[in-house]
C-alpha positions in Angstrom: -1.1 -10.0 -0.3 2.4 -8.7 -0.5 4.7 -11.4 -1.8 7.7 -9.2 -2.4 10.2 -10.7 -4.7 9.2 -14.2 -5.7 12.1 -16.4 -6.7 11.7 -19.1 -9.3 10.0 -21.5 -9.7 7.2 -18.9 -9.3 4.5 -21.4 -10.1 5.4 -23.8 -7.3 5.7 -21.1 -4.8 2.3 -19.6 -5.6 0.7 -23.0 -5.7 2.0 -23.8 -2.2 0.9 -20.4 -1.0 -2.7 -20.7 -2.1 -2.9 -24.4 -1.1 -1.9 -23.4 2.4 -4.6 -20.7 2.5 -7.4 -23.0 1.3 -6.3 -25.8 3.7 -6.2 -23.5 6.7 -9.6 -21.9 5.9 -11.2 -25.3 5.2 -12.6 -24.1 2.0 -12.6 -25.9 -1.4 -10.9 -23.8 -4.1 -13.7 -24.7 -6.5 -16.4 -23.3 -4.2 -16.3 -19.6 -5.2 -14.5 -16.9 -7.1 -11.4 -15.3 -5.5 -10.2 -11.7 -5.3 -6.5 -11.4 -5.3 -4.9 -8.1 -4.3 -1.7 -7.7 -6.4 1.3 -6.0 -5.0 3.0 -3.2 -6.8 6.1 -5.2 -7.8 7.6 -2.5 -9.9 7.0 1.2 -9.8 8.2 2.2 -13.3 6.7 1.5 -16.7 9.8 0.3 -18.5 9.7 -2.7 -20.8 11.3 -4.9 -18.2 8.8 -3.8 -15.5 5.8 -4.5 -17.8 7.2 -7.9 -18.7 7.7 -8.8 -15.0 4.1 -7.7 -14.1 2.8 -9.7 -17.1 4.7 -12.8 -16.1 3.6 -12.6 -12.5 -0.1 -12.1 -13.4 -0.2 -14.9 -16.0 1.4 -17.3 -13.5 -1.1 -16.3 -10.9 -4.1 -17.0 -13.2 -2.5 -20.3 -14.2 -2.0 -21.5 -10.7 -5.5 -20.6 -9.5 -7.3 -22.1 -12.6 -5.2 -25.3 -12.2 -6.6 -25.4 -8.7 -10.1 -25.3 -10.2 -11.0 -21.8 -8.9 -14.1 -20.9 -10.9 -13.2 -17.2 -11.5 -10.4 -14.8 -10.5 -10.5 -11.1 -9.9 -6.9 -9.7 -9.7 -6.8 -6.1 -8.6 -4.1 -3.7 -7.6 -3.6 -3.2 -3.8 -3.7 0.6 -4.2 -7.0 0.3 -6.0 -8.9 -1.6 -3.2 -7.7 1.1 -0.7 -9.1 3.8 -3.0 -12.4 1.9 -3.3 -12.6 1.5 0.4 -12.7 5.3 0.6 -15.5 5.2 -1.9 -13.4 6.9 -4.6 -12.4 5.9 -8.1 -9.9 8.6 -8.7 -7.1 10.0 -6.5 -3.6 9.3 -5.2 -3.1 6.3 -2.9 -0.1 6.5 -0.5 0.6 2.9 0.5 3.1 2.4 3.4 4.2 -1.1 2.7 6.5 -3.4 4.5 9.7 -2.3 2.8 8.8 0.6 0.7 6.1 3.3 0.4 4.4 3.8 -3.0 2.6 6.9 -4.3 0.1 5.7 -6.9 -2.0 7.9 -9.1 -5.4 6.3 -10.1 -7.9 7.8 -12.5 -11.4 6.3 -12.9 -10.2 2.9 -11.5 -7.0 2.7 -13.6 -3.5 2.9 -12.2 -1.8 5.7 -14.3 1.6 4.0 -15.0 2.2 6.5 -17.8 2.1 9.4 -15.3 4.4 7.6 -12.9 4.4 5.9 -9.5 6.7 7.4 -7.0 8.4 5.2 -4.4 10.1 6.0 -1.1 12.7 3.5 0.0 11.3 3.0 3.5 8.2 1.4 5.0 6.9 -0.1 8.1 10.0 -2.2 8.8 12.2 0.9 8.7 9.8 2.8 11.1 9.8 -0.1 13.6 13.6 -0.5 13.2 14.2 3.1 14.0 12.0 3.0 17.1 14.0 0.0 18.2 17.2 2.1 17.8 15.7 4.9 19.8 14.6 2.6 22.6 18.0 1.0 22.7 19.7 4.4 23.0 17.6 5.0 26.2 18.4 1.5 27.5 14.7 0.4 27.4 14.7 -3.4 27.4 12.4 -5.4 25.1 12.2 -9.0 24.0 11.5 -8.8 20.3 10.7 -6.6 17.3 7.1 -7.6 17.8 7.2 -5.8 21.1 8.5 -2.6 19.4 5.8 -2.8 16.7 3.1 -3.1 19.4 4.4 0.0 21.1 4.5 1.8 17.8 0.9 1.0 17.1 -0.3 1.9 20.6 1.4 5.2 21.5 3.4 6.6 18.6 2.2 9.4 16.4 3.2 12.0 13.8 4.0 15.5 15.0 2.2 18.4 13.4 5.3 20.6 14.0 8.4 18.5 14.8 10.6 21.3 16.2 7.7 22.5 18.4 7.0 19.0 19.6 10.5 18.6 20.9 9.9 21.2 23.6 6.7 19.6 24.9 6.1 16.9 27.6 5.1 14.0 25.4 5.6 11.1 27.9 3.1 8.3 27.6 2.9 4.6 28.6 1.4 1.4 27.3 1.2 -2.2 28.2 2.5 -5.1 26.1 1.0 -8.5 27.0 3.5 -10.6 28.8 6.2 -7.9 29.0 4.6 -5.2 31.2 4.6 -1.4 30.8 6.7 0.7 28.6 7.2 4.5 28.8 8.3 6.7 25.9 8.6 10.4 25.4 10.0 12.1 22.3 10.6 8.6 20.7 6.8 8.5 20.2 7.0 11.1 17.4 10.7 10.9 16.4 10.1 7.4 15.0 7.5 8.7 12.4 9.5 11.8 11.6 11.8 9.8 9.3 8.8 9.7 6.8 9.4 13.5 6.3 13.1 13.7 7.3 14.7 10.4 6.3 18.1 11.7 7.3 17.2 11.6 11.0 17.1 7.8 10.7 20.3 7.7 8.6 18.5 7.0 5.3 19.1 8.8 2.0 15.6 8.9 0.6 13.0 11.3 -0.6 10.6 12.6 2.1 7.1 11.3 1.8 5.6 14.8 1.2 8.1 15.5 -1.6 7.2 12.2 -3.3 3.5 13.0 -3.1 4.1 16.6 -4.3 6.1 15.3 -7.3 3.3 12.8 -8.2 0.7 15.6 -8.0 2.9 17.9 -10.2 3.1 15.1 -12.8 -0.7 14.6 -12.6 -1.4 18.3 -13.1 0.9 18.5 -16.1 -0.6 15.3 -17.7 -3.9 17.2 -18.1 -6.0 14.0 -18.0 -9.2 14.9 -19.8 -8.6 18.5 -18.7 -9.5 17.6 -15.1 -7.2 19.3 -12.6 -8.9 18.0 -9.5 -9.0 14.2 -9.7 -5.6 13.8 -8.0 -6.3 16.2 -5.1 -7.8 13.5 -2.9 -5.0 11.5 -1.2 -5.9 8.2 0.5 -3.5 6.6 3.0 -3.2 2.8 3.1 -1.1 0.3 5.0 -0.9 -0.4 8.7 1.7 2.3 9.5 -0.5 4.9 7.7 -2.9 4.6 10.7 -0.4 6.6 12.9 -2.4 9.5 14.4 -1.5 12.9 12.9 -0.2 11.6 9.6 -3.1 12.9 7.4 -2.9 16.4 8.9 0.9 16.6 8.7 1.1 15.4 5.1 -1.7 17.8 4.0 0.1 20.7 5.8 3.5 19.8 4.1 1.9 19.5 0.7 0.3 23.0 1.0 3.7 24.4 1.9 5.5 22.7 -1.0 3.0 23.1 -3.9 1.8 26.3 -5.7 -1.7 27.4 -4.9 -3.1 26.3 -8.2 -2.2 22.7 -7.4 -2.6 22.7 -3.6 -6.0 24.3 -3.4 -8.6 21.7 -2.6 -6.1 19.0 -1.4 -7.5 16.5 1.1 -5.5 13.7 2.8 -7.8 10.9 4.1 -6.8 8.3 6.7 -7.3 4.7 5.9 -11.2 4.5 5.9 -11.2 1.1 7.7 -7.9 1.3 9.4 -5.6 -1.8 8.9 -8.6 -3.6 7.3 -9.1 -1.1 4.5 -7.9 -3.4 1.7 -10.2 -6.1 2.8 -13.2 -3.8 2.8 -12.3 -2.5 -0.6 -12.2 -6.0 -1.9 -15.5 -6.7 -0.2 -17.1 -3.7 -2.0 -15.9 -5.1 -5.4 -17.3 -8.5 -4.6 -20.7 -7.1 -3.6 -21.2 -5.2 -7.0 -24.0 -6.8 -9.0 -21.8 -7.0 -12.1 -18.9 -8.5 -10.2 -18.7 -11.9 -12.0 -19.2 -10.4 -15.5 -17.2 -7.1 -15.3 -14.4 -7.9 -12.8 -13.7 -11.6 -13.1 -11.9 -13.9 -15.5 -13.0 -17.5 -15.7 -10.9 -20.5 -16.9 -12.6 -20.6 -20.3 -11.8 -17.0 -21.0 -8.2 -17.5 -19.9 -7.7 -20.5 -22.1 -9.2 -18.9 -25.1 -7.1 -15.8 -24.7 -4.0 -18.0 -24.3 -4.8 -19.9 -27.5 -5.3 -16.7 -29.5 -2.0 -15.3 -28.4 0.1 -18.5 -28.4 0.3 -18.6 -24.7 -1.2 -17.0 -21.6 -1.2 -13.2 -22.1 -3.8 -11.5 -19.9 -1.7 -8.7 -18.5 -3.3 -6.1 -20.7 -6.7 -7.6 -21.1 -7.7 -7.4 -17.5 -6.3 -4.7 -15.2 
């Protein structure tokens, strides 16, 4: 669940959010444990960022236990995407709503000390750029939802952008209630801003450069002397399902990185498409040691709070 920036009072907002979920699902909050996927609110590991993550997580636990949830498993959104791909180590590229994050994970732990790279554009920017391209061609549409639907149905990532420009790439799709839409080079121009942000008027790092930078940091970190754990890249997020993205990213990484880093690189598409995070969480919930190894119950939370003079679980359960 991607909350974005939660304004104060954080407790009240989270309480309303979860109350709404339980009401709509017709499920009692006390009925069973809950797995909550945490957004990457901050990419860096500064003191301020750590304090913010800590406050958010503590408030989350407090809200859920006040609602009588028996146990809580709070896990990073990049982690569940990695688990869905049946991996515990690698780099997760999560194309979120506003930003794209490049997250190194080693044996189930987000490596904040190595560094999380962020690209200042996500699904909203992609959809917005396709909207601009359609407007330039005077293609009428009713809403941004229409544009997003077209993006999901017929857009893709070009293997070679310049070569693609000389091809006949026209294709059509139908949007319920609005009829048929026909696009040509807009189909791949939209996604090209991931690699060439300047095309869309954005001053940002290209996705391939952000991933290459993260890999370089992973290599230099020499985690347990293992130089291969970061060479599996797992894509996550709805826009990462665009056809051609894994192949293009892998191709660009091999061009950017020296052979001793690029050898053995694999970029994997979202293993379960847009539902990958859900399947990753499901895998965690089906583990036989789920309750003991993954969850925090109210008693543990209260005891920890008493020992530390207040809720402080940010470093105890990751």
